[in-house]
N, CA, C and O atoms as CSV, one atom per row, in Angstrom:
chain,resi,resn,atom,element,x,y,z
A,1,ASP,N,N,-41.511,153.816,20.876
A,1,ASP,CA,C,-42.764,153.081,20.987
A,1,ASP,C,C,-43.934,154.037,20.760
A,1,ASP,O,O,-43.750,155.253,20.714
A,2,PHE,N,N,-45.097,153.498,20.624
A,2,PHE,CA,C,-46.271,154.294,20.240
A,2,PHE,C,C,-47.068,154.759,21.465
A,2,PHE,O,O,-48.289,154.606,21.509
A,3,THR,N,N,-46.373,155.328,22.455
A,3,THR,CA,C,-47.001,155.766,23.696
A,3,THR,C,C,-46.790,157.262,23.886
A,3,THR,O,O,-46.052,157.897,23.133
A,4,VAL,N,N,-47.446,157.815,24.902
A,4,VAL,CA,C,-47.229,159.219,25.245
A,4,VAL,C,C,-45.751,159.438,25.580
A,4,VAL,O,O,-45.138,160.396,25.108
A,5,ASP,N,N,-45.183,158.539,26.402
A,5,ASP,CA,C,-43.763,158.665,26.759
A,5,ASP,C,C,-42.864,158.573,25.528
A,5,ASP,O,O,-41.851,159.267,25.442
A,6,GLY,N,N,-43.236,157.715,24.575
A,6,GLY,CA,C,-42.476,157.612,23.334
A,6,GLY,C,C,-42.507,158.910,22.550
A,6,GLY,O,O,-41.506,159.297,21.948
A,7,GLY,N,N,-43.647,159.587,22.552
A,7,GLY,CA,C,-43.764,160.882,21.886
A,7,GLY,C,C,-42.931,161.952,22.576
A,7,GLY,O,O,-42.327,162.804,21.925
A,8,VAL,N,N,-42.909,161.894,23.915
A,8,VAL,CA,C,-42.079,162.842,24.668
A,8,VAL,C,C,-40.613,162.637,24.303
A,8,VAL,O,O,-39.906,163.593,23.985
A,9,ARG,N,N,-40.160,161.381,24.352
A,9,ARG,CA,C,-38.747,161.098,24.068
A,9,ARG,C,C,-38.362,161.475,22.636
A,9,ARG,O,O,-37.302,162.056,22.407
A,10,ALA,N,N,-39.220,161.145,21.683
A,10,ALA,CA,C,-38.922,161.462,20.279
A,10,ALA,C,C,-38.813,162.969,20.077
A,10,ALA,O,O,-37.911,163.444,19.387
A,11,MET,N,N,-39.736,163.723,20.682
A,11,MET,CA,C,-39.699,165.178,20.533
A,11,MET,C,C,-38.485,165.761,21.250
A,11,MET,O,O,-37.858,166.692,20.745
A,12,GLN,N,N,-38.152,165.228,22.409
A,12,GLN,CA,C,-36.965,165.715,23.118
A,12,GLN,C,C,-35.706,165.509,22.277
A,12,GLN,O,O,-34.817,166.361,22.271
A,13,LYS,N,N,-35.627,164.384,21.569
A,13,LYS,CA,C,-34.467,164.122,20.699
A,13,LYS,C,C,-34.402,165.144,19.566
A,13,LYS,O,O,-33.333,165.674,19.264
A,14,LEU,N,N,-35.552,165.420,18.938
A,14,LEU,CA,C,-35.571,166.422,17.861
A,14,LEU,C,C,-35.141,167.785,18.376
A,14,LEU,O,O,-34.349,168.480,17.739
A,15,LEU,N,N,-35.663,168.155,19.518
A,15,LEU,CA,C,-35.325,169.459,20.078
A,15,LEU,C,C,-33.848,169.526,20.462
A,15,LEU,O,O,-33.200,170.552,20.255
A,16,ALA,N,N,-33.315,168.444,21.018
A,16,ALA,CA,C,-31.906,168.417,21.423
A,16,ALA,C,C,-30.974,168.515,20.216
A,16,ALA,O,O,-29.868,169.041,20.334
A,17,ARG,N,N,-31.403,168.019,19.069
A,17,ARG,CA,C,-30.595,168.090,17.845
A,17,ARG,C,C,-30.649,169.465,17.196
A,17,ARG,O,O,-29.893,169.749,16.268
A,18,GLY,N,N,-31.535,170.306,17.680
A,18,GLY,CA,C,-31.661,171.637,17.091
A,18,GLY,C,C,-32.409,171.635,15.773
A,18,GLY,O,O,-32.277,172.567,14.980
A,19,CYS,N,N,-33.189,170.599,15.535
A,19,CYS,CA,C,-33.963,170.522,14.290
A,19,CYS,C,C,-34.938,171.692,14.205
A,19,CYS,O,O,-35.587,172.047,15.189
A,20,GLN,N,N,-35.031,172.277,13.035
A,20,GLN,CA,C,-35.965,173.369,12.795
A,20,GLN,C,C,-37.201,172.803,12.082
A,20,GLN,O,O,-37.085,172.220,11.005
A,21,PHE,N,N,-38.356,172.975,12.674
A,21,PHE,CA,C,-39.591,172.481,12.070
A,21,PHE,C,C,-40.758,173.325,12.561
A,21,PHE,O,O,-40.697,173.947,13.622
A,22,THR,N,N,-41.814,173.332,11.769
A,22,THR,CA,C,-43.012,174.086,12.145
A,22,THR,C,C,-44.235,173.200,12.272
A,22,THR,O,O,-45.309,173.663,12.657
A,23,SER,N,N,-44.069,171.905,11.942
A,23,SER,CA,C,-45.216,171.003,12.052
A,23,SER,C,C,-44.745,169.579,12.334
A,23,SER,O,O,-43.610,169.202,12.042
A,24,VAL,N,N,-45.667,168.801,12.916
A,24,VAL,CA,C,-45.404,167.403,13.260
A,24,VAL,C,C,-46.634,166.596,12.896
A,24,VAL,O,O,-47.759,166.973,13.223
A,25,PHE,N,N,-46.406,165.465,12.205
A,25,PHE,CA,C,-47.474,164.478,12.009
A,25,PHE,C,C,-47.049,163.245,12.771
A,25,PHE,O,O,-46.001,162.662,12.494
A,26,SER,N,N,-47.854,162.851,13.719
A,26,SER,CA,C,-47.519,161.742,14.606
A,26,SER,C,C,-48.203,160.461,14.145
A,26,SER,O,O,-49.279,160.500,13.549
A,27,LEU,N,N,-47.568,159.328,14.427
A,27,LEU,CA,C,-48.129,158.035,14.024
A,27,LEU,C,C,-49.407,157.680,14.766
A,27,LEU,O,O,-50.203,156.877,14.281
A,28,ASN,N,N,-49.609,158.269,15.934
A,28,ASN,CA,C,-50.871,158.094,16.643
A,28,ASN,C,C,-51.081,159.276,17.589
A,28,ASN,O,O,-50.187,160.102,17.777
A,29,ASP,N,N,-52.251,159.343,18.170
A,29,ASP,CA,C,-52.576,160.470,19.038
A,29,ASP,C,C,-51.799,160.436,20.349
A,29,ASP,O,O,-51.505,161.487,20.917
A,30,GLN,N,N,-51.464,159.244,20.836
A,30,GLN,CA,C,-50.701,159.146,22.070
A,30,GLN,C,C,-49.330,159.815,21.897
A,30,GLN,O,O,-48.903,160.599,22.744
A,31,MET,N,N,-48.654,159.499,20.797
A,31,MET,CA,C,-47.352,160.113,20.539
A,31,MET,C,C,-47.493,161.620,20.318
A,31,MET,O,O,-46.635,162.394,20.744
A,32,ALA,N,N,-48.561,162.031,19.662
A,32,ALA,CA,C,-48.798,163.459,19.456
A,32,ALA,C,C,-48.971,164.168,20.795
A,32,ALA,O,O,-48.454,165.270,20.983
A,33,ALA,N,N,-49.695,163.546,21.729
A,33,ALA,CA,C,-49.875,164.126,23.065
A,33,ALA,C,C,-48.528,164.264,23.765
A,33,ALA,O,O,-48.262,165.279,24.409
A,34,GLY,N,N,-47.683,163.254,23.642
A,34,GLY,CA,C,-46.349,163.330,24.234
A,34,GLY,C,C,-45.505,164.411,23.600
A,34,GLY,O,O,-44.774,165.120,24.292
A,35,ALA,N,N,-45.598,164.543,22.281
A,35,ALA,CA,C,-44.862,165.599,21.579
A,35,ALA,C,C,-45.339,166.970,22.048
A,35,ALA,O,O,-44.533,167.881,22.238
A,36,MET,N,N,-46.643,167.110,22.231
A,36,MET,CA,C,-47.196,168.368,22.722
A,36,MET,C,C,-46.637,168.686,24.106
A,36,MET,O,O,-46.289,169.831,24.395
A,37,LYS,N,N,-46.554,167.672,24.955
A,37,LYS,CA,C,-46.031,167.863,26.303
A,37,LYS,C,C,-44.576,168.342,26.250
A,37,LYS,O,O,-44.213,169.312,26.915
A,38,ALA,N,N,-43.756,167.664,25.466
A,38,ALA,CA,C,-42.341,168.029,25.363
A,38,ALA,C,C,-42.168,169.432,24.783
A,38,ALA,O,O,-41.330,170.201,25.254
A,39,LEU,N,N,-42.945,169.757,23.782
A,39,LEU,CA,C,-42.860,171.090,23.185
A,39,LEU,C,C,-43.238,172.170,24.188
A,39,LEU,O,O,-42.562,173.193,24.297
A,40,THR,N,N,-44.307,171.937,24.907
A,40,THR,CA,C,-44.765,172.910,25.899
A,40,THR,C,C,-43.715,173.098,26.992
A,40,THR,O,O,-43.430,174.225,27.397
A,41,LEU,N,N,-43.138,171.989,27.469
A,41,LEU,CA,C,-42.106,172.075,28.509
A,41,LEU,C,C,-40.856,172.806,28.023
A,41,LEU,O,O,-40.114,173.386,28.816
A,42,SER,N,N,-40.632,172.769,26.702
A,42,SER,CA,C,-39.456,173.448,26.145
A,42,SER,C,C,-39.727,174.927,25.844
A,42,SER,O,O,-38.840,175.649,25.390
A,43,GLY,N,N,-40.962,175.364,26.104
A,43,GLY,CA,C,-41.301,176.768,25.869
A,43,GLY,C,C,-41.937,177.056,24.530
A,43,GLY,O,O,-42.244,178.208,24.225
A,44,LYS,N,N,-42.143,176.027,23.723
A,44,LYS,CA,C,-42.793,176.215,22.420
A,44,LYS,C,C,-44.304,176.324,22.617
A,44,LYS,O,O,-44.880,175.712,23.516
A,45,LYS,N,N,-44.922,177.116,21.755
A,45,LYS,CA,C,-46.375,177.270,21.794
A,45,LYS,C,C,-47.003,176.500,20.646
A,45,LYS,O,O,-46.514,176.524,19.516
A,46,ILE,N,N,-48.098,175.817,20.959
A,46,ILE,CA,C,-48.843,175.053,19.966
A,46,ILE,C,C,-50.165,175.784,19.761
A,46,ILE,O,O,-50.873,175.991,20.746
A,47,PRO,N,N,-50.535,176.174,18.594
A,47,PRO,CA,C,-49.932,175.932,17.296
A,47,PRO,C,C,-49.050,177.071,16.789
A,47,PRO,O,O,-48.550,177.002,15.666
A,48,GLU,N,N,-48.849,178.114,17.588
A,48,GLU,CA,C,-48.120,179.289,17.099
A,48,GLU,C,C,-46.722,178.949,16.593
A,48,GLU,O,O,-46.307,179.432,15.540
A,49,ASP,N,N,-45.990,178.112,17.346
A,49,ASP,CA,C,-44.628,177.731,16.959
A,49,ASP,C,C,-44.593,176.419,16.173
A,49,ASP,O,O,-43.847,176.286,15.202
A,50,VAL,N,N,-45.397,175.467,16.599
A,50,VAL,CA,C,-45.420,174.143,15.968
A,50,VAL,C,C,-46.862,173.656,15.884
A,50,VAL,O,O,-47.578,173.635,16.885
A,51,SER,N,N,-47.283,173.268,14.686
A,51,SER,CA,C,-48.593,172.640,14.487
A,51,SER,C,C,-48.430,171.135,14.641
A,51,SER,O,O,-47.416,170.569,14.235
A,52,ILE,N,N,-49.437,170.487,15.232
A,52,ILE,CA,C,-49.358,169.041,15.449
A,52,ILE,C,C,-50.638,168.379,14.968
A,52,ILE,O,O,-51.744,168.841,15.250
A,53,VAL,N,N,-50.460,167.269,14.222
A,53,VAL,CA,C,-51.580,166.431,13.782
A,53,VAL,C,C,-51.299,165.015,14.249
A,53,VAL,O,O,-50.188,164.508,14.090
A,54,GLY,N,N,-52.300,164.385,14.819
A,54,GLY,CA,C,-52.191,162.996,15.261
A,54,GLY,C,C,-52.918,162.066,14.316
A,54,GLY,O,O,-53.331,162.456,13.225
A,55,PHE,N,N,-53.066,160.828,14.756
A,55,PHE,CA,C,-53.747,159.821,13.947
A,55,PHE,C,C,-54.460,158.863,14.877
A,55,PHE,O,O,-53.827,158.287,15.762
A,56,ASP,N,N,-55.736,158.676,14.707
A,56,ASP,CA,C,-56.605,157.721,15.413
A,56,ASP,C,C,-57.858,158.368,15.989
A,56,ASP,O,O,-58.906,157.724,16.045
A,57,ASP,N,N,-57.777,159.623,16.416
A,57,ASP,CA,C,-58.870,160.317,17.102
A,57,ASP,C,C,-59.279,159.574,18.367
A,57,ASP,O,O,-60.432,159.173,18.525
A,58,VAL,N,N,-58.306,159.399,19.270
A,58,VAL,CA,C,-58.629,158.784,20.558
A,58,VAL,C,C,-59.574,159.686,21.328
A,58,VAL,O,O,-59.703,160.877,21.040
A,59,GLU,N,N,-60.225,159.098,22.301
A,59,GLU,CA,C,-61.274,159.787,23.035
A,59,GLU,C,C,-60.823,161.103,23.668
A,59,GLU,O,O,-61.588,162.066,23.704
A,60,TYR,N,N,-59.593,161.151,24.163
A,60,TYR,CA,C,-59.146,162.351,24.864
A,60,TYR,C,C,-58.508,163.399,23.943
A,60,TYR,O,O,-58.072,164.442,24.431
A,61,ALA,N,N,-58.440,163.158,22.638
A,61,ALA,CA,C,-57.781,164.097,21.725
A,61,ALA,C,C,-58.395,165.490,21.797
A,61,ALA,O,O,-57.682,166.490,21.714
A,62,GLU,N,N,-59.690,165.557,21.949
A,62,GLU,CA,C,-60.333,166.872,22.016
A,62,GLU,C,C,-60.158,167.524,23.384
A,62,GLU,O,O,-60.399,168.722,23.533
A,63,LEU,N,N,-59.739,166.746,24.384
A,63,LEU,CA,C,-59.563,167.285,25.729
A,63,LEU,C,C,-58.179,167.878,25.952
A,63,LEU,O,O,-57.957,168.602,26.923
A,64,LEU,N,N,-57.242,167.568,25.046
A,64,LEU,CA,C,-55.907,168.144,25.156
A,64,LEU,C,C,-55.996,169.649,24.962
A,64,LEU,O,O,-56.967,170.157,24.401
A,65,SER,N,N,-54.980,170.353,25.428
A,65,SER,CA,C,-54.978,171.800,25.260
A,65,SER,C,C,-53.723,172.227,24.509
A,65,SER,O,O,-52.620,172.146,25.050
A,66,PRO,N,N,-53.880,172.679,23.276
A,66,PRO,CA,C,-55.128,172.806,22.517
A,66,PRO,C,C,-55.638,171.435,22.049
A,66,PRO,O,O,-54.912,170.442,22.067
A,67,GLY,N,N,-56.900,171.416,21.635
A,67,GLY,CA,C,-57.472,170.188,21.103
A,67,GLY,C,C,-56.656,169.690,19.918
A,67,GLY,O,O,-56.229,170.480,19.075
A,68,LEU,N,N,-56.442,168.389,19.856
A,68,LEU,CA,C,-55.572,167.798,18.846
A,68,LEU,C,C,-56.285,167.572,17.513
A,68,LEU,O,O,-57.276,166.845,17.446
A,69,THR,N,N,-55.776,168.198,16.458
A,69,THR,CA,C,-56.224,167.893,15.105
A,69,THR,C,C,-55.706,166.504,14.783
A,69,THR,O,O,-54.553,166.189,15.075
A,70,THR,N,N,-56.550,165.663,14.180
A,70,THR,CA,C,-56.175,164.266,13.995
A,70,THR,C,C,-56.880,163.667,12.785
A,70,THR,O,O,-57.807,164.254,12.225
A,71,ILE,N,N,-56.424,162.505,12.405
A,71,ILE,CA,C,-57.048,161.739,11.326
A,71,ILE,C,C,-57.798,160.574,11.957
A,71,ILE,O,O,-57.211,159.771,12.683
A,72,LYS,N,N,-59.076,160.484,11.683
A,72,LYS,CA,C,-59.903,159.412,12.245
A,72,LYS,C,C,-60.074,158.318,11.206
A,72,LYS,O,O,-60.407,158.580,10.050
A,73,GLN,N,N,-59.839,157.084,11.640
A,73,GLN,CA,C,-60.048,155.936,10.756
A,73,GLN,C,C,-61.413,155.319,11.088
A,73,GLN,O,O,-61.857,155.387,12.234
A,74,PRO,N,N,-62.072,154.726,10.110
A,74,PRO,CA,C,-63.356,154.070,10.380
A,74,PRO,C,C,-63.127,152.679,11.004
A,74,PRO,O,O,-63.352,151.654,10.360
A,75,VAL,N,N,-62.679,152.666,12.262
A,75,VAL,CA,C,-62.268,151.430,12.928
A,75,VAL,C,C,-63.403,150.405,12.981
A,75,VAL,O,O,-63.171,149.217,12.759
A,76,GLU,N,N,-64.608,150.849,13.269
A,76,GLU,CA,C,-65.736,149.905,13.356
A,76,GLU,C,C,-65.977,149.226,12.007
A,76,GLU,O,O,-66.155,148.010,11.943
A,77,GLU,N,N,-65.983,150.005,10.948
A,77,GLU,CA,C,-66.175,149.454,9.600
A,77,GLU,C,C,-65.037,148.491,9.241
A,77,GLU,O,O,-65.278,147.430,8.665
A,78,MET,N,N,-63.812,148.861,9.580
A,78,MET,CA,C,-62.659,148.008,9.304
A,78,MET,C,C,-62.778,146.677,10.057
A,78,MET,O,O,-62.463,145.617,9.518
A,79,GLY,N,N,-63.234,146.752,11.302
A,79,GLY,CA,C,-63.422,145.537,12.102
A,79,GLY,C,C,-64.489,144.631,11.519
A,79,GLY,O,O,-64.326,143.411,11.503
A,80,LYS,N,N,-65.575,145.210,11.043
A,80,LYS,CA,C,-66.646,144.414,10.441
A,80,LYS,C,C,-66.151,143.688,9.193
A,80,LYS,O,O,-66.443,142.509,8.996
A,81,VAL,N,N,-65.406,144.393,8.359
A,81,VAL,CA,C,-64.863,143.780,7.143
A,81,VAL,C,C,-63.898,142.654,7.509
A,81,VAL,O,O,-63.939,141.578,6.913
A,82,ALA,N,N,-63.036,142.903,8.485
A,82,ALA,CA,C,-62.072,141.878,8.914
A,82,ALA,C,C,-62.786,140.658,9.477
A,82,ALA,O,O,-62.395,139.528,9.186
A,83,ALA,N,N,-63.818,140.864,10.273
A,83,ALA,CA,C,-64.573,139.743,10.837
A,83,ALA,C,C,-65.257,138.947,9.731
A,83,ALA,O,O,-65.270,137.716,9.761
A,84,GLY,N,N,-65.820,139.648,8.763
A,84,GLY,CA,C,-66.460,138.964,7.638
A,84,GLY,C,C,-65.469,138.119,6.854
A,84,GLY,O,O,-65.798,137.004,6.449
A,85,LEU,N,N,-64.281,138.623,6.636
A,85,LEU,CA,C,-63.242,137.858,5.942
A,85,LEU,C,C,-62.826,136.640,6.756
A,85,LEU,O,O,-62.600,135.566,6.199
A,86,ALA,N,N,-62.725,136.803,8.070
A,86,ALA,CA,C,-62.353,135.678,8.934
A,86,ALA,C,C,-63.402,134.578,8.872
A,86,ALA,O,O,-63.058,133.397,8.806
A,87,VAL,N,N,-64.670,134.951,8.892
A,87,VAL,CA,C,-65.751,133.957,8.810
A,87,VAL,C,C,-65.687,133.217,7.476
A,87,VAL,O,O,-65.851,131.998,7.435
A,88,LYS,N,N,-65.453,133.939,6.397
A,88,LYS,CA,C,-65.339,133.298,5.084
A,88,LYS,C,C,-64.174,132.313,5.066
A,88,LYS,O,O,-64.307,131.213,4.530
A,89,LEU,N,N,-63.039,132.687,5.642
A,89,LEU,CA,C,-61.891,131.783,5.691
A,89,LEU,C,C,-62.195,130.533,6.518
A,89,LEU,O,O,-61.798,129.427,6.151
A,90,ILE,N,N,-62.894,130.716,7.625
A,90,ILE,CA,C,-63.270,129.583,8.474
A,90,ILE,C,C,-64.131,128.602,7.690
A,90,ILE,O,O,-64.023,127.391,7.884
A,91,HIS,N,N,-64.977,129.109,6.811
A,91,HIS,CA,C,-65.876,128.269,6.011
A,91,HIS,C,C,-65.230,127.809,4.714
A,91,HIS,O,O,-65.906,127.270,3.838
A,92,GLY,N,N,-63.931,128.018,4.588
A,92,GLY,CA,C,-63.200,127.493,3.436
A,92,GLY,C,C,-63.182,128.375,2.216
A,92,GLY,O,O,-62.623,127.986,1.191
A,93,ASP,N,N,-63.770,129.542,2.286
A,93,ASP,CA,C,-63.759,130.469,1.149
A,93,ASP,C,C,-62.414,131.193,1.144
A,93,ASP,O,O,-62.213,132.144,1.899
A,94,THR,N,N,-61.502,130.742,0.297
A,94,THR,CA,C,-60.165,131.343,0.268
A,94,THR,C,C,-60.017,132.403,-0.810
A,94,THR,O,O,-58.943,132.987,-0.956
A,95,GLY,N,N,-61.066,132.658,-1.559
A,95,GLY,CA,C,-61.013,133.719,-2.571
A,95,GLY,C,C,-61.017,135.076,-1.883
A,95,GLY,O,O,-61.941,135.419,-1.145
A,96,LEU,N,N,-59.999,135.810,-2.135
A,96,LEU,CA,C,-59.921,137.127,-1.513
A,96,LEU,C,C,-60.705,138.146,-2.330
A,96,LEU,O,O,-60.550,138.221,-3.549
A,97,PRO,N,N,-61.530,138.917,-1.671
A,97,PRO,CA,C,-62.278,139.963,-2.382
A,97,PRO,C,C,-61.351,141.127,-2.735
A,97,PRO,O,O,-60.216,141.219,-2.265
A,98,LYS,N,N,-61.870,141.991,-3.563
A,98,LYS,CA,C,-61.135,143.220,-3.874
A,98,LYS,C,C,-60.875,143.940,-2.550
A,98,LYS,O,O,-61.770,144.062,-1.714
A,99,GLN,N,N,-59.662,144.405,-2.373
A,99,GLN,CA,C,-59.312,145.057,-1.109
A,99,GLN,C,C,-60.186,146.282,-0.909
A,99,GLN,O,O,-60.235,147.166,-1.764
A,100,PRO,N,N,-60.882,146.332,0.232
A,100,PRO,CA,C,-61.747,147.492,0.475
A,100,PRO,C,C,-60.913,148.727,0.785
A,100,PRO,O,O,-59.823,148.637,1.350
A,101,LEU,N,N,-61.444,149.871,0.407
A,101,LEU,CA,C,-60.804,151.140,0.732
A,101,LEU,C,C,-61.620,151.809,1.829
A,101,LEU,O,O,-62.849,151.849,1.779
A,102,PHE,N,N,-60.926,152.319,2.794
A,102,PHE,CA,C,-61.593,152.990,3.902
A,102,PHE,C,C,-61.227,154.464,3.847
A,102,PHE,O,O,-60.072,154.821,3.616
A,103,ASP,N,N,-62.212,155.305,4.059
A,103,ASP,CA,C,-61.996,156.743,3.970
A,103,ASP,C,C,-61.707,157.345,5.340
A,103,ASP,O,O,-62.588,157.390,6.199
A,104,PRO,N,N,-60.487,157.801,5.545
A,104,PRO,CA,C,-60.178,158.505,6.794
A,104,PRO,C,C,-60.813,159.893,6.771
A,104,PRO,O,O,-61.150,160.419,5.710
A,105,VAL,N,N,-60.970,160.472,7.952
A,105,VAL,CA,C,-61.591,161.792,8.071
A,105,VAL,C,C,-60.676,162.697,8.888
A,105,VAL,O,O,-60.198,162.306,9.953
A,106,LEU,N,N,-60.434,163.902,8.390
A,106,LEU,CA,C,-59.667,164.880,9.135
A,106,LEU,C,C,-60.578,165.518,10.176
A,106,LEU,O,O,-61.610,166.102,9.845
A,107,ILE,N,N,-60.177,165.397,11.450
A,107,ILE,CA,C,-60.923,166.012,12.548
A,107,ILE,C,C,-60.185,167.304,12.914
A,107,ILE,O,O,-59.088,167.268,13.471
A,108,ARG,N,N,-60.794,168.423,12.597
A,108,ARG,CA,C,-60.155,169.732,12.765
A,108,ARG,C,C,-60.352,170.242,14.191
A,108,ARG,O,O,-61.470,170.433,14.669
A,109,ARG,N,N,-59.213,170.452,14.840
A,109,ARG,CA,C,-59.255,171.054,16.168
A,109,ARG,C,C,-58.243,172.198,16.190
A,109,ARG,O,O,-58.000,172.811,15.151
A,110,ASP,N,N,-57.650,172.500,17.337
A,110,ASP,CA,C,-56.871,173.732,17.467
A,110,ASP,C,C,-55.356,173.564,17.486
A,110,ASP,O,O,-54.651,174.537,17.753
A,111,SER,N,N,-54.829,172.381,17.218
A,111,SER,CA,C,-53.376,172.181,17.311
A,111,SER,C,C,-52.635,172.510,16.016
A,111,SER,O,O,-51.425,172.305,15.914
A,112,VAL,N,N,-53.367,173.018,15.035
A,112,VAL,CA,C,-52.760,173.406,13.755
A,112,VAL,C,C,-52.990,174.902,13.566
A,112,VAL,O,O,-54.108,175.399,13.703
A,113,LYS,N,N,-51.901,175.609,13.247
A,113,LYS,CA,C,-51.948,177.067,13.158
A,113,LYS,C,C,-52.862,177.575,12.056
A,113,LYS,O,O,-53.771,178.366,12.310
A,114,ASP,N,N,-52.622,177.119,10.833
A,114,ASP,CA,C,-53.336,177.668,9.694
A,114,ASP,C,C,-53.912,176.525,8.883
A,114,ASP,O,O,-53.178,175.830,8.180
A,115,LEU,N,N,-55.191,176.326,8.970
A,115,LEU,CA,C,-55.828,175.221,8.271
A,115,LEU,C,C,-56.357,175.681,6.923
A,115,LEU,O,O,-57.564,175.851,6.748
A,116,ASN,N,N,-55.455,175.882,5.971
A,116,ASN,CA,C,-55.860,176.301,4.630
A,116,ASN,C,C,-56.282,175.085,3.819
A,116,ASN,O,O,-55.561,174.639,2.927
A,117,TYR,N,N,-57.439,174.564,4.133
A,117,TYR,CA,C,-57.988,173.420,3.397
A,117,TYR,C,C,-59.468,173.519,3.315
A,117,TYR,O,O,-60.113,172.647,2.733
């Protein structure tokens, strides 16, 4: 599941299998936080041993230790577009506009070892 506990369990499974990896991209920041917890409890250092990137830029991402590097989505803009489409559908406008593209933003923090970008 997409929770902190889900991230802990997923990381524990990887570690138990003996998987060798140096980085993790998580489906959301909650799972990334859980992965960080499991890695730390196993003796791994972030970012020295494993770099971690999350997705969403939740409010507490910068409060984690180290701060979580993450991908921020323009949620407010996405919501406005979705609401506008819903209003058009309610008024009978069934013509779909060109699908909008939303630009995600990389939020650079300290959970990645070498940010060569």
